[in-house]
C-alpha positions in Angstrom: 0.0 0.0 0.0 3.0 2.3 0.5 3.9 2.1 -3.2 0.5 3.4 -4.2 0.9 6.5 -2.0 4.2 7.7 -3.4 3.9 10.9 -5.3 4.7 11.4 -8.9 7.7 13.5 -7.8 9.4 10.4 -6.4 8.7 8.4 -9.6 10.3 11.2 -11.6 13.3 10.9 -9.3 13.6 7.1 -10.0 13.2 7.6 -13.7 15.8 10.3 -13.9 18.3 8.4 -11.8 18.1 5.4 -14.1 18.4 7.6 -17.3 21.0 10.0 -15.8 23.9 7.8 -16.6 23.0 7.7 -20.3 22.0 11.3 -20.5 25.1 12.6 -18.6 27.5 11.7 -21.4 25.2 13.3 -24.1 24.5 16.4 -22.1 28.2 17.0 -21.3 29.0 16.9 -25.0 26.1 19.0 -26.1 26.5 21.5 -23.3 23.3 20.7 -21.3 21.0 23.7 -21.2 17.8 22.5 -19.5 16.6 23.4 -16.0 18.0 22.0 -12.9 17.8 18.2 -12.6 15.6 16.4 -10.2 18.7 15.3 -8.1 19.8 18.9 -7.9 16.4 20.1 -6.8 16.1 17.3 -4.2 19.6 18.1 -2.9 18.2 21.5 -1.7 15.5 19.9 0.4 15.9 19.7 4.2 16.9 16.4 5.7 14.8 15.0 8.5 15.8 11.8 10.4 13.5 9.8 12.7 15.9 10.4 15.6 15.0 14.1 15.5 11.5 13.3 17.0 12.3 10.1 18.9 11.2 10.5 22.6 13.5 7.7 23.7 16.6 9.6 22.7 18.4 12.4 24.7 19.1 15.8 23.1 22.8 14.7 22.9 21.8 11.7 20.9 20.1 13.8 18.3 16.5 14.6 19.4 15.6 18.2 18.3 12.2 18.7 20.0 11.1 18.6 23.6 10.2 15.1 24.8 6.6 16.2 25.3 6.2 16.9 21.6 8.1 13.7 20.4 6.8 10.2 19.7 8.3 6.8 20.6 10.4 5.2 17.9 9.1 6.9 14.7 10.1 5.4 11.4 11.0 7.2 8.2 7.9 5.7 6.4 5.6 7.2 9.0 7.4 10.6 8.7 7.1 10.4 4.9 3.3 9.6 5.1 2.7 12.5 7.5 4.7 14.9 5.3 2.5 13.9 2.4 -0.6 14.4 4.5 0.6 17.9 5.3 0.9 18.6 1.5 4.7 18.9 1.6 7.0 17.9 -1.3 9.0 15.0 0.2 11.1 12.1 -0.8 11.9 8.9 1.1 15.5 7.7 1.3 15.3 4.3 3.1 18.9 3.3 2.6 20.4 6.4 4.4 21.3 6.2 8.1 21.6 8.8 10.8 25.3 9.8 11.0 25.5 10.0 14.8 24.2 6.5 15.3 24.1 4.1 12.4 22.3 1.5 14.5 19.1 3.5 15.0 16.2 3.3 12.7 17.4 3.5 9.1 16.1 6.0 6.6 15.4 9.6 6.3 13.1 12.0 4.4 13.9 15.1 2.5 11.3 17.9 2.6 11.1 21.1 0.7 10.6 23.8 3.4 12.2 26.8 1.7 11.7 28.1 -1.8 15.3 27.8 -3.1 14.4 28.4 -6.7 15.1 32.2 -6.3 18.6 33.3 -5.9 19.0 35.5 -2.8 21.4 38.4 -3.3 22.1 40.2 0.0 21.8 44.0 -0.3 24.6 44.4 2.2 26.7 42.4 4.6 24.1 43.1 7.3 21.2 41.8 5.2 19.5 38.9 7.0 17.0 38.0 4.3 16.4 34.3 3.9 14.7 32.2 1.3 10.9 32.4 1.8 9.1 29.3 3.1 7.1 27.2 0.7 4.2 27.1 3.2 3.9 30.0 5.7 2.4 27.5 8.1 5.8 25.7 8.2 8.5 28.4 8.1 11.2 26.3 9.8 12.4 22.7 10.1 11.3 22.6 13.8 7.8 23.6 12.8 7.6 20.7 10.3 9.1 18.3 12.8 6.5 19.3 15.4 3.6 18.9 13.0 4.9 15.5 11.8 5.4 14.3 15.4 1.8 15.3 16.2 0.4 13.4 13.2 2.3 10.1 13.8 0.0 8.9 16.7 -3.1 9.6 14.4 -1.4 7.6 11.6 -0.7 4.7 13.9 -4.2 4.7 15.3 -5.7 4.7 11.8 -3.4 1.9 10.8 -4.5 -0.2 13.8 -8.2 0.3 13.0 -7.5 -0.8 9.4 -5.7 -3.9 10.6 -8.4 -4.8 13.2 -11.3 -4.2 10.7 -9.6 -6.3 8.0 -8.8 -9.1 10.4 -12.4 -9.0 11.8 -13.7 -9.1 8.2 -11.4 -12.1 7.5 -12.4 -13.9 10.7 -16.1 -13.5 10.2 -16.6 -16.0 7.4 -14.2 -18.5 9.0 -16.0 -18.1 12.4 -19.4 -18.7 10.8 -18.1 -21.8 9.0 -16.8 -23.2 12.3 -20.2 -22.7 14.0 -21.9 -24.5 11.2 -19.6 -27.5 11.4 -19.9 -27.6 15.2 -23.7 -27.8 15.1 -25.0 -31.2 14.0 -27.6 -31.3 11.2 -31.1 -30.8 12.5 -33.6 -33.4 11.4 -34.9 -36.8 12.4 -33.1 -38.5 15.2 -32.0 -42.0 14.4 -32.5 -44.9 16.7 -35.7 -44.1 18.4 
């Protein structure tokens, strides 16, 4: 079911990575000329690891939010699904690991928080202008992390209800068949 929820953007990434080796030799000889590649665009996204919102970790181990706002043992897939629910452009990188501790939950997501398509030219050395956020509701990485951490319990609860409803539906026909086989056939009694 996860594969059906992946956005078109991720499929473009996979298609371009498989064709990048063949197109890189032709684009270097012809001079390129197109817009930025998908890989270059994704490289500007912010990286979010599950350790950032893991309530079991200490701040020194990589947690970025207060424990009250974090969740217990989040996965990168849960974070990715929450980012998609929030309407953020995100990619999932399962093979990557958190550099501080390679033995924690594997994977990370990349989320586009800032609009880096515009080049920011400072007016002076004291200019503190930054790239504008893509969504004013999430101006910083901490705002995105907090919102993702608040959605993960809802995601887990909905997944549990789906599992219980599907197992109940599967158990109902089997349960009724068991009741029918346990009851003897009604009819005339033999031997009287």
